[in-house]
N, C-alpha and C positions, 0 to 999 in steps of 0.2 A: 576527493569529495564528489561522489557520483552525481549529486544534484546539479553540478555545473556542466555536466555533459548534455548532449542532445537527448531528447526522449528516446526510450527504447522503441525500436520498430515493432516489437511484439505487443507492447502496450498500445501503441498507436493503432495497430491492426485490429485489436479487439475492443477498443473503447466504444465502438458502435453498439455493443451489446447492452450498454447501460441505458436505463430509461431516462427520459428528459428530467433534468434537475435532480439527478441522483445524489445520494449522500455517499461520499467517497472517503475512505480512510486510506491515506498514503503512509504506510508503515516504514519506519527507518528511512524517512524521505530525503535525508541530506538537505541540499539546497533547493529541493523541491521541483525538479524538472517535470515530474509527473503530476504533482499538485498543480503546477501552472498549466500543464496540458489539459487536465480535467476541468479546471476553472474556466479556461478559455472556451471549452465546449459547453459551458453553461451549468456545470455541476457544482455542488457545495462540497468543500474539501476540509477534512481534518488532517493536518499534516503533522505527523508525530516523529520526533527525533530527540536524542539526548544532547545534541550539539547546539548550544544557543547561537553560536556564530553562523552556522548553516541556516538556522531558522530566521535569523535576522536578514540574511541574504535573500531568502525566499520572500519574506515580507516586503523587502525593498523591490524585488523583481515584480511581485504581484501589484504593488502600487504603481510601478512604471507601466505595467500592462493593463491597468485599469480593472483588475480582478481582485483587489484586496478585500472587497466585501464578501467574496465567496470563499476565502481561505482563512482558516483558523489554525495558526501554528501553535503547537503544544510541545513543550520540553518535558520529556518523561523517560524514565529508565524502563526499557522493554525487556530487560533480562533479570530484573530483581525479583524479590519474593512477591511483592504486591503487583497485581496486574491492573493498570490504570484505566482500561477501557470497558465499556458496558457491552454485554452480549446483545446481539440482534440490533445493533445500532446503525448498520450501514447497508447500502444497496450494492456497494462494490468495495473490494479490498485490493490494493496494489502493493506488491512486495517485489523489489528488484535489488539484486546484488547484496542480499542479506539472508542469513540463515541462523536461526536459533531454535533447534529442534524441540527443546523443552516447552516452547510456547506455540507449537504448530496448531494444536487443538484449540487453543485460545484464539488464534488468528481466525480460524474457520467459524468460531462461535460469534464473531463480530457481525456476521452476515445474517440479514433477515431473509425470510423465504423469497426465492427468486433472485438472491444476491449472486454477484459475479466475482469470482476469485481469479485474479491475474497475477501470475508469479513468474519471475525469471531470475535465476541466479547460477552461480558457478557449480561445476560438477567435477567428479574425480577425473583426473587427467589434466586439469588446468595447471597443475604445478609445472608442467613442461613449458608453459608459456608465460608464467608469471604468478603474481599474487591474485587471490589467496592460494596458499599451498597447504595450509593446515587442514587435515581431513575433517576436523570439526566443522569447517565452513564449506565443505564440498559435498554435494549430494552424491549418493551412490547411484549406479545405473538403475533407472526405473523408480527411484525412491519417491518422487512426487506422485506418481501413479499409485504406488503402494500405500501412501499415506492418506489418500482421499477416501473418505467413508463410502460404503457401498451405495448409499442413497444419492450421492452426488452424480451429476451428469458431466462427464469430461467432454468438453467441446473440442479441445485440441491439445496435443502434447508433442514436444520435440526434445531431442537430446543429441548432443554431439558437438563437433568442432564448428565454431562460427568464426569466420575470418574478418568480419566487420563489427565495430570499427578497428579492432585489432584482434589477432588470434586468441581465442579463449574457448574453453569447454563449458557448455552450459546445459541446463535443463529449463524447459518452459512449459507452463500449463495454463489452461483456461478451463474453469469448471463452474457449474451453476448449481446452487442449492435449490432443489425442487420446492415448489410452493407458489402461491399467488402473491404477487407483489402488491403492497399497499401504496397508496399515493400520499407521500409525506406532505403535511401542511407547511405553508411558508413559515419561516422563523425570522426573528429580528437578528440583525448583525450583532455579534457579541465579541467584546474584547477579551478573549480568554486568557491571553498572556499576562494580564494584570491582576488576576485573582489567585488566592492561595489554593493549595492542593485540594482540600476538601470541597471548596466551591467549584474548582475546575471539574471534578467528577460529576457534580450535579449539573454543571453547565454542559458537559458533553452529552448527558442524558437529554437535556432540553433541546440542544441544538441538533443532535443526530438521531435521537429516538423520539422525535416529536410526532 
C-alpha cells in the first residue's frame, strides 16, 4: 500500500508550483501520503482510491495531523466505464505508482488552466528489480513526454534507475497547462464519504469546481 510510505521526493520537490490553497486531486492515493503532504501545505485535497481500508487510514492520519478539514476521501473505481470526476476541477493532479493508460486523457482534463500535473511511476526495466513487472503497468521509454499534448509546458522530466528507497526503474514528469489561474472561492467542509454516488458527483463539482 504505497500510501503508507514516505512521500515521494519528486512530489515534494515540485509542490511549490501550486498556488496557495490549491485544489488538489490525489489519484489512486492509497493511504494518502501525498494527500497528507498537500493538506499540510495548506491545500484542499480530493483523495480518490478504490480501497476503503486505505481511505480509512488516510482519514485517521489526517485527523491525527489536524488536516481532516482539508481532505475529502472518495472511494471510486478509476478503471471502470464511468469516469467519476469532473473536468477542470483541480489546480493540481498528483499520480504516483499508478498507470491506467486508457484514462490518461481524462486525468489531464481534470486540470483547470494553469494546473500542475505531477506524476511518477514505474517504467520498462523495473521487472529486473521487482513488482510491477507486467508491461501494462510499466511506461515505455519517453512515454510520459510523448503523451503530453503539445500545448502543455513540461517543467521537468526524468527516467531511469532510482536506487532510493529501493532499486526501481521510473519515469517522472511535471507539466503545466497554459492559461490564467482563477482564485477559487472558499468552500465549506463537506462529508463526502457519507453521500450516495449521484450526490458525490455533485459534491465534487461544488467542492473542487467552486
